Structure formats: C-alpha cells, structure tokens
N, C-alpha and C positions, 0 to 999 in steps of 0.2 A: 503492500499499499506506501504513496508515496504522500510525503507529510502533507498534512490537511486535508487529503483527501476525506467524504463520507461513505461508506462503506454502502449503505442503506437508508435515503430516506424522505418516508411516504410522501411529502407534500411537496418532493423531486419528482414522481411518477403522472405518465399519464396515459391510460388503455390503450393501445394501438394491436390492431388485430395483424398481426405479417402469415402471409399464408406460405411455407415453403415453397419454396424453388422460385418466388416469382422477387423481381426484381421494386427495389424501394428509392428512393432520393429523400437524401437527407439536406437539410440546409441549414445552416447557422451565419447567424449573422449577428457580429460582433459592436458595439458603441462604446469605448469607454468602459464603464463598470458592467452596460448593458449587455445580456446574451439571451439570445430568441434562436429556437431550436425548431423546425418545423419539417414533419414526416410524411412524404407525401401529395406537403398540400394542404394537408386536412390536420394534421394532428400538430398541435402549438405546447412548447413548455419555454417560463420565460425566467429567469433566472439574474444572480449579480455577481459579478466577479471581484472581486477584488485580491491587491498584490500580486497581480499575473508577471510571472519573472521570465522577461523573454517572451519570444509569439511561437510556442512551441503549440502542438496537436496533438491531444492525444483520445484515444477512442476506446468504450470500452464494452462488453457484453455481460449483464448481470448475470441472467438464465437462458443458454443454448450457445448458437456459433453466428457469426460471422462472416460474408465473403467481402474484400470490396474491391469493387475491380476499375475504379476510378474516381482519384483526388482531384479539385481545381481548388483552388488555393488564391480569392481576387482580393485586392486591398482597393482601397476608397481614394479618390483623388480629391485631395483640401481643397476650400470653397475659397474663392477667391475673391476677398473683400474689396468695395471703393475705393480703399485707400491703397492696396495692390494694384488697383487698374492703373493707376493714376502714374 
C-alpha cells in the first residue's frame, strides 16, 4: 500500500455494471485538487486530491482483473489573460 492510500472507503464507491469481455472507457479529469472520473460517460465519481507529489498515474482493481490496452494523457493549455495578450 502506498502511504496515504485508503484500501476501502465506502463514500468513494459508485456502482457500475461491467460485462466481462466488453470494452469500457475511463475518463479522468483533474483540475487543481478536484478529480472527476467517468466510466463509459454514465457513472461519475468526484474527489479532492491534496499533496500530489509529481505528475504520476496509478490505477488499481479492487475485485477482479482489468486489461488496459490504450492510455492517452492530455494536458490543458493555460488560459490567456487580457494582460498577456498586450
């Protein structure tokens, strides 16, 4: 277990039906301390993340197995303020 990880927290669970062999999409949005995860665009989970060292990615499966075949990480361009445009 990584320092700070919580192995089971009921308030961080969302029910979602996973059909074995079916492909699913996980989309994770992080903005500052806010994290929102969507599965198949239908199930959402939001959380706050504090003291994130570095820019790492970690995934785990609590019960069962998962196979990841494609991971894309995108960054957001900073907004341009009117002062920067001058």
